[in-house]
C-alpha positions in Angstrom: 0.0 0.0 0.0 1.8 3.1 -1.2 1.5 6.4 0.7 2.4 9.5 -1.2 3.1 12.8 0.5 3.0 15.9 -1.5 4.2 19.1 0.1 3.1 22.4 -1.4 3.6 25.9 -0.2 0.6 27.6 1.3 0.3 30.1 -1.5 -2.1 30.3 -4.4 -1.4 29.8 -8.0 -2.7 33.3 -8.7 -2.4 36.6 -6.8 -5.9 36.5 -5.5 -5.5 33.2 -3.7 -3.5 32.1 -0.7 -3.7 28.3 -0.9 -4.1 25.5 -3.4 -7.7 25.0 -4.4 -9.8 21.9 -3.7 -9.9 21.2 -7.4 -6.1 21.4 -7.7 -5.7 19.1 -4.7 -8.1 16.6 -6.3 -6.0 16.7 -9.5 -2.8 16.1 -7.5 -4.4 13.1 -5.7 -5.7 11.7 -9.0 -2.4 12.2 -10.8 -0.2 10.7 -8.1 -2.6 7.7 -7.8 -2.6 7.1 -11.5 1.2 7.4 -11.7 1.5 4.6 -9.1 -1.1 2.6 -11.0 0.8 2.8 -14.3 4.4 2.5 -12.9 4.0 0.1 -10.0 0.6 -1.5 -10.9 -0.8 -0.4 -7.6 -4.6 -0.2 -7.6 -6.1 3.2 -7.0 -8.0 2.0 -3.9 -4.6 0.9 -2.4 -2.9 4.2 -2.8 -3.1 7.0 -0.2 -2.1 10.5 -1.0 -1.5 13.2 1.7 -1.2 16.8 0.8 0.7 19.0 3.3 0.6 22.8 2.9 3.7 24.5 4.3 3.6 28.2 5.2 6.2 30.1 3.2 7.7 31.2 6.6 8.6 27.5 7.2 10.8 26.7 4.3 13.7 28.0 2.3 16.5 27.2 0.0 19.8 28.6 -1.0 20.5 29.3 2.7 17.6 31.8 2.9 14.0 31.9 3.8 12.0 31.2 0.6 10.5 34.7 0.2 13.9 36.4 0.7 15.5 34.0 -1.8 12.8 34.8 -4.3 13.3 38.6 -3.8 17.0 38.2 -4.3 16.6 36.2 -7.5 14.0 38.6 -8.9 16.4 41.6 -8.1 19.3 39.8 -9.8 17.2 38.9 -12.8 15.9 42.5 -13.1 19.5 43.8 -12.9 20.6 41.3 -15.5 17.8 42.3 -17.8 18.6 46.0 -17.3 22.2 45.4 -18.2 21.3 43.4 -21.2 18.9 46.0 -22.6 20.8 49.1 -21.6 22.1 51.3 -24.5 25.9 51.0 -25.1 
């Protein structure tokens, strides 16, 4: 009996939402279950899927809290784009 845990950040997929929708969660559950059916031949009724939503305050990468890492990457990208498109 496989148990799949999917962790997603507690933020929406669009600016007006702050979490994953019920429809998106249902699609994740269906997709993960079908993947195990096709790859491991595990029947859908034997597969359990758990979705954990993690606050953005509680994760990070690159040695930084996630939101700070994103801010720094966005600033670096903006600076790179400005340098690329500046008149010479």
